[in-house]
C-alpha positions in Angstrom: 0.0 0.0 0.0 2.8 2.5 0.9 4.6 1.4 -2.2 1.6 2.2 -4.4 1.1 5.6 -2.6 4.8 6.4 -3.3 4.5 5.4 -6.9 1.3 7.6 -7.3 2.9 10.5 -5.5 6.1 10.3 -7.6 4.0 10.1 -10.8 2.0 13.1 -9.8 5.2 15.1 -8.9 6.9 14.1 -12.1 3.8 15.1 -14.1 3.5 18.4 -12.2 7.2 19.4 -12.7 7.2 18.3 -16.3 4.1 20.4 -17.0 5.5 23.4 -15.0 8.8 23.3 -16.8 6.9 23.4 -20.1 5.2 26.6 -19.0 8.4 28.3 -18.1 10.5 27.3 -21.1 11.6 30.4 -22.9 12.9 30.7 -26.4 16.6 31.1 -26.8 18.0 34.5 -27.9 18.5 34.9 -31.6 21.0 36.9 -33.7 20.2 37.6 -37.3 22.7 39.5 -39.6 20.7 42.1 -41.5 23.6 43.1 -43.7 27.3 42.7 -44.0 29.4 44.2 -46.7 32.6 45.9 -47.7 30.7 48.1 -50.2 27.9 50.6 -49.8 24.4 50.1 -51.2 25.5 51.5 -54.7 28.5 49.2 -55.0 31.2 51.8 -54.0 34.0 50.4 -51.8 34.0 51.6 -48.2 37.1 53.6 -47.2 39.6 52.4 -44.6 38.9 53.3 -41.0 40.4 56.5 -39.6 43.6 56.2 -37.5 42.2 58.3 -34.6 40.1 57.7 -31.6 36.7 56.5 -32.7 33.4 58.1 -31.8 30.2 56.2 -32.5 27.0 58.2 -33.0 23.5 56.6 -33.3 20.8 58.9 -34.7 17.1 58.3 -35.2 16.1 60.4 -38.3 12.5 61.1 -39.2 11.6 62.1 -42.8 8.1 63.4 -43.0 5.7 61.9 -45.6 6.1 63.4 -49.1 9.4 65.1 -48.4 13.1 65.0 -49.2 16.2 65.2 -47.0 18.5 67.9 -48.4 21.4 66.9 -50.7 24.3 65.9 -48.4 27.2 63.5 -47.9 28.8 61.6 -45.1 32.6 61.7 -44.6 32.3 58.6 -42.3 31.2 55.1 -42.6 27.6 54.6 -41.6 24.8 52.1 -41.7 21.2 52.0 -40.7 17.9 50.2 -40.6 14.6 51.8 -41.7 12.2 51.1 -38.8 9.0 52.7 -40.2 7.7 53.8 -43.5 9.4 53.7 -46.9 12.4 55.6 -48.3 14.3 56.0 -51.5 18.0 56.9 -51.4 19.3 58.5 -54.6 23.0 59.2 -55.2 24.7 61.8 -57.4 25.0 59.3 -60.3 21.2 58.7 -60.2 21.4 55.2 -58.7 18.4 54.6 -56.4 17.8 52.2 -53.5 14.2 51.7 -52.3 13.8 50.8 -48.6 10.8 49.6 -46.7 10.5 49.1 -42.9 13.0 46.5 -41.7 15.4 47.0 -44.5 19.1 47.7 -43.8 21.4 50.0 -45.6 25.2 50.5 -45.8 25.4 54.2 -46.8 27.6 55.8 -49.4 30.7 57.7 -48.0 31.9 61.0 -49.5 29.2 60.8 -52.2 26.3 63.3 -52.6 22.9 61.8 -52.1 19.4 62.4 -50.7 16.6 60.5 -49.1 13.1 60.8 -50.5 9.9 59.7 -48.7 7.1 59.3 -51.2 5.0 57.4 -48.7 1.9 58.3 -46.8 3.5 58.1 -43.4 6.7 59.5 -41.8 9.8 57.3 -42.4 12.1 56.6 -39.4 15.6 55.3 -39.7 18.2 54.5 -37.1 21.7 55.2 -38.4 25.0 54.3 -36.8 28.0 56.5 -37.7 31.7 55.6 -37.1 33.5 58.9 -36.9 36.0 60.5 -34.5 35.6 63.3 -32.0 35.0 66.7 -33.6 34.3 65.3 -37.0 31.1 66.1 -38.8 29.1 63.0 -39.7 26.9 64.7 -42.2 27.7 67.7 -44.5 24.9 69.5 -46.4 25.7 70.4 -50.0 25.0 74.1 -50.7 
């Protein structure tokens, strides 16, 4: 009788803990490479890194619906991910890249370009710049 009670108790405990561990199981973290390249989106080679102390900047840029960013260029390597809306990037040679939310971009360096939002909602992009202290990361073209 005691043996049967122990078997039932152990079965119940095993079932309880197996069920409970199933409820608390969490998914493992994941890492997905969105983009990796030695060239920018238009095929230009990226320049060598600067030989000075690095300064990383991360900007969230909002481009209102039906508007353009002014013509500009970046003297530093930068990359981003469009997190909302849609955006076209057009370089000085007329090459164009269309981005939708979730798309990554490795931006052109020292090449004039602009961003154009033809969409119905604001576009938001998070951009990471690898510069150095005191260096401008974006220069507007006059």
